[in-house]
C-alpha positions as CSV (number, residue, x, y, z in Angstrom):
1,M,9.7,0.3,-6.0
2,A,13.2,-1.9,-5.3
3,P,11.4,-3.2,-1.7
4,M,8.4,-4.6,-3.3
5,R,10.0,-6.7,-5.9
6,W,11.9,-9.0,-2.9
7,P,8.8,-10.8,-2.3
8,R,7.7,-11.5,-5.4
9,R,11.0,-12.6,-6.1
10,T,10.6,-14.9,-2.6
11,L,7.1,-16.2,-4.0
12,L,8.7,-16.7,-6.7
13,V,12.0,-18.9,-5.1
14,L,9.3,-20.5,-2.8
15,I,7.0,-21.9,-6.4
16,L,10.1,-23.2,-7.9
17,L,11.3,-24.9,-4.5
18,A,8.0,-26.6,-4.1
19,V,8.0,-27.6,-7.3
20,W,11.4,-28.9,-7.1
21,Q,10.2,-30.9,-3.9
22,W,7.7,-32.7,-6.2
23,V,9.3,-33.4,-9.3
24,V,12.4,-35.4,-8.1
25,P,10.2,-38.8,-6.6
26,H,7.3,-38.4,-9.0
27,I,9.0,-38.0,-12.2
28,V,12.8,-37.8,-12.7
29,T,13.6,-41.3,-12.9
30,T,16.9,-42.1,-11.1
31,G,15.4,-40.6,-7.8
32,P,16.9,-38.7,-5.0
33,A,19.8,-40.5,-5.2
34,F,21.3,-39.0,-8.5
35,F,18.9,-35.8,-8.1
36,P,18.9,-34.8,-4.4
37,L,16.0,-33.7,-2.9
38,P,16.0,-29.5,-1.5
39,A,16.4,-30.6,2.2
40,D,19.6,-33.1,1.0
41,V,21.2,-29.7,-1.0
42,A,20.6,-27.5,2.5
43,D,22.6,-30.4,4.4
44,G,25.2,-30.6,1.8
45,F,25.2,-26.7,1.5
46,T,25.6,-26.7,5.5
47,S,28.9,-28.7,5.2
48,L,30.5,-26.6,2.5
49,L,29.8,-23.8,4.5
50,G,31.8,-25.3,7.4
51,S,34.6,-26.5,4.6
52,A,37.7,-24.4,4.7
53,R,38.3,-25.7,1.3
54,F,35.0,-24.6,-0.1
55,W,35.5,-20.6,1.1
56,R,39.9,-20.9,-0.7
57,S,37.6,-22.3,-3.8
58,V,35.1,-19.6,-3.7
59,V,38.3,-17.1,-3.3
60,T,40.0,-18.4,-5.9
61,S,37.4,-17.9,-8.6
62,V,36.9,-14.7,-7.9
63,G,40.4,-13.8,-7.5
64,R,40.7,-15.3,-11.2
65,V,37.8,-13.5,-12.5
66,L,38.5,-10.1,-11.2
67,A,41.9,-10.6,-12.4
68,G,40.7,-11.3,-15.9
69,F,38.0,-8.9,-15.5
70,T,40.4,-6.2,-15.0
71,V,42.7,-6.9,-18.0
72,A,39.5,-7.2,-20.5
73,T,38.6,-3.8,-19.0
74,A,41.8,-2.2,-19.4
75,I,42.1,-3.3,-22.6
76,G,38.7,-3.2,-24.0
77,V,37.1,-0.1,-22.8
78,V,40.8,1.7,-24.8
79,L,40.1,0.0,-27.9
80,G,36.7,0.7,-27.9
81,I,36.8,4.2,-27.4
82,A,39.6,4.5,-30.1
83,I,37.1,2.2,-32.5
84,G,34.3,4.6,-31.7
85,V,36.6,7.7,-32.2
86,A,39.0,6.7,-35.0
87,P,37.3,5.4,-38.1
88,R,40.3,4.3,-39.0
89,V,41.3,2.1,-36.3
90,E,38.0,0.3,-37.0
91,A,38.8,-0.3,-40.2
92,F,41.6,-1.8,-39.1
93,V,40.9,-4.0,-36.3
94,D,37.1,-4.8,-37.2
95,L,37.6,-7.7,-39.6
96,T,39.6,-9.8,-36.7
97,I,37.3,-8.8,-33.5
98,E,34.5,-10.0,-35.8
99,M,36.2,-13.3,-37.0
100,L,37.4,-13.9,-33.3
101,R,34.0,-13.0,-31.4
102,P,31.7,-16.1,-32.7
103,L,34.5,-18.0,-30.9
104,P,33.4,-19.8,-27.2
105,A,35.9,-19.0,-24.6
106,M,36.2,-22.8,-24.1
107,A,37.0,-23.4,-27.6
108,W,40.5,-22.0,-26.5
109,I,41.3,-23.9,-23.7
110,P,43.5,-26.4,-25.3
111,I,45.4,-23.3,-26.4
112,A,45.4,-21.8,-23.0
113,I,46.9,-24.9,-21.2
114,L,49.8,-25.4,-23.8
115,W,50.5,-21.7,-23.8
116,F,50.5,-21.2,-19.8
117,G,49.7,-24.4,-18.4
118,V,46.8,-25.7,-16.1
119,G,46.3,-23.0,-13.1
120,D,45.5,-19.7,-12.6
121,V,47.6,-18.1,-15.6
122,S,45.3,-19.9,-18.2
123,S,42.3,-19.5,-16.3
124,V,42.4,-15.8,-16.3
125,F,43.5,-15.8,-19.9
126,L,40.0,-17.7,-20.1
127,V,38.2,-14.7,-18.3
128,A,39.7,-12.0,-20.1
129,L,39.0,-13.7,-23.2
130,G,35.8,-14.2,-22.5
131,A,34.8,-10.7,-21.1
132,F,37.0,-8.4,-23.8
133,F,34.1,-8.8,-26.7
134,P,31.4,-7.1,-24.8
135,I,33.5,-4.6,-22.8
136,V,35.4,-3.6,-26.6
137,L,31.9,-3.4,-28.5
138,N,29.6,-1.5,-25.9
139,A,33.0,0.9,-25.5
140,A,32.5,1.4,-29.5
141,A,28.7,1.6,-29.6
142,G,28.9,4.1,-27.0
143,A,31.8,6.7,-28.6
144,R,30.3,6.5,-31.9
145,T,26.7,7.3,-31.1
146,T,28.1,9.7,-28.7
147,A,30.3,11.8,-30.8
148,R,27.8,11.6,-33.7
149,D,24.5,12.4,-31.6
150,Y,26.9,15.2,-29.9
151,G,30.1,16.1,-31.9
152,K,28.6,18.0,-33.9
153,A,27.4,20.3,-31.3
154,A,30.5,20.3,-29.2
155,L,32.3,21.5,-32.8
156,T,29.6,24.3,-33.5
157,S,29.8,25.8,-30.0
158,G,33.8,26.2,-30.8
159,A,35.5,23.1,-28.9
160,G,38.7,22.0,-29.8
161,P,39.1,17.7,-30.9
162,W,40.9,16.9,-26.9
163,L,37.9,18.9,-25.7
164,R,35.3,16.8,-27.1
165,F,36.9,14.1,-26.6
166,R,37.2,15.0,-22.7
167,R,33.8,16.6,-22.6
168,V,31.7,14.4,-24.6
169,T,32.3,11.5,-25.6
170,L,34.1,9.9,-22.4
171,P,31.3,11.1,-20.4
172,G,28.9,9.9,-23.4
173,A,30.1,6.7,-23.5
174,L,30.6,6.2,-20.0
175,P,27.2,4.2,-19.4
176,W,27.3,2.4,-22.0
177,V,31.5,1.0,-20.8
178,L,29.9,0.0,-17.1
179,L,26.8,-1.8,-19.6
180,G,29.6,-3.5,-21.0
181,C,31.6,-4.1,-18.0
182,R,28.4,-6.2,-16.7
183,V,28.3,-7.9,-19.4
184,G,31.7,-9.0,-19.7
185,L,31.9,-9.6,-15.9
186,G,28.6,-12.3,-16.3
187,V,30.6,-13.6,-18.9
188,G,33.3,-14.0,-16.8
189,W,32.2,-15.6,-14.0
190,M,30.3,-18.6,-16.5
191,V,34.0,-19.2,-18.0
192,I,35.8,-19.5,-15.3
193,V,33.6,-22.1,-13.9
194,S,33.9,-23.6,-16.7
195,A,37.5,-23.3,-17.2
196,E,38.2,-24.7,-13.7
197,M,36.6,-27.8,-14.2
198,V,39.1,-28.4,-17.2
199,G,42.1,-26.5,-16.9
200,A,42.8,-26.0,-12.9
201,Q,43.5,-27.7,-9.9
202,S,41.2,-25.3,-7.4
203,G,38.1,-23.4,-7.9
204,L,34.4,-23.6,-7.8
205,G,34.5,-25.4,-10.6
206,F,37.3,-28.3,-9.6
207,L,35.4,-28.7,-6.4
208,I,32.1,-29.3,-8.6
209,M,34.1,-31.8,-10.7
210,E,35.7,-33.6,-7.3
211,A,32.0,-33.9,-5.8
212,R,30.8,-35.4,-9.2
213,S,33.9,-38.0,-9.1
214,F,32.6,-38.8,-5.4
215,A,29.0,-39.1,-6.0
216,R,28.4,-35.9,-3.9
217,I,25.3,-34.4,-6.0
218,D,24.2,-32.7,-3.1
219,W,27.5,-30.9,-2.9
220,V,27.2,-30.1,-6.8
221,V,23.9,-28.6,-6.8
222,A,25.0,-26.8,-3.6
223,C,28.3,-25.4,-5.7
224,M,25.9,-24.1,-8.5
225,I,23.1,-22.1,-6.3
226,V,26.5,-20.2,-5.0
227,I,27.9,-19.7,-7.9
228,G,24.4,-17.8,-8.8
229,L,24.4,-16.3,-5.9
230,I,28.5,-15.0,-5.9
231,G,27.2,-14.0,-9.9
232,I,24.0,-12.1,-8.5
233,G,26.6,-10.1,-5.8
234,L,29.2,-9.1,-8.5
235,D,26.7,-8.1,-11.2
236,S,24.4,-6.2,-8.4
237,T,27.8,-4.2,-7.3
238,L,28.4,-3.0,-10.6
239,E,24.6,-2.3,-11.5
240,R,25.2,0.3,-8.2
241,V,28.6,1.5,-9.9
242,Q,26.8,1.8,-13.3
243,R,23.4,4.0,-11.1
244,R,26.5,6.0,-9.0
245,A,28.0,6.6,-11.9
246,A,25.7,7.4,-14.8
247,P,22.7,7.8,-12.9
248,W,21.0,10.1,-15.8
249,W,21.1,6.6,-17.9
250,G,21.5,3.6,-15.5
251,R,17.9,4.0,-14.8
252,V,17.2,3.1,-17.9
253,A,19.5,0.5,-19.3
254,A,19.5,-1.7,-16.0
């Protein structure tokens, strides 16, 4: 089933490239000088691939995302499961989470720079903040749903609290946790690019801003494509983990 989807996806990409090739010279008023044609982007992409600085930027951005995502996962999963199984914990933290959740991670950039300065720590902090809320909310929903739907059955079977938690709640919440991780990682990847445009002096976001200052719009678009491809790769990796760890649920959720 999966191999059959690739021709359709490739066809859509080809259609979009054809539309792009036609739109720029005919509709975009600034023309190719400010919005490059696909061939120009391909040339810029080729030159970027041969640049050591580009690869350092990729490694830097991915490293920051993985560091922030790890922090968000460690805190979000533990807190989310605690919220799902303990009403007192939920009552204690619910209002704070609901107040902070609507705030975009980008709104924290000035505070992050004041606290941690310009560099890795502030970027990791912003990624962790952006990824945290999808993870904690999904973990809480999974633990709560599992405890409600299957906890009583386990209790009827004579299982104690720890056994119910270990054999029922954790396995039942796992697919929700992994889904939250996928969403959180995607959010974190979006956050890092934006954060690097303002609060960093390295990474793909910084490279985009530098290319813009030199009027290398072909590099800007090429970096955008690279960001999208890396995002697909990160999500696909977590999707495979989700399908292997929870095959009974992953086929439906993913």
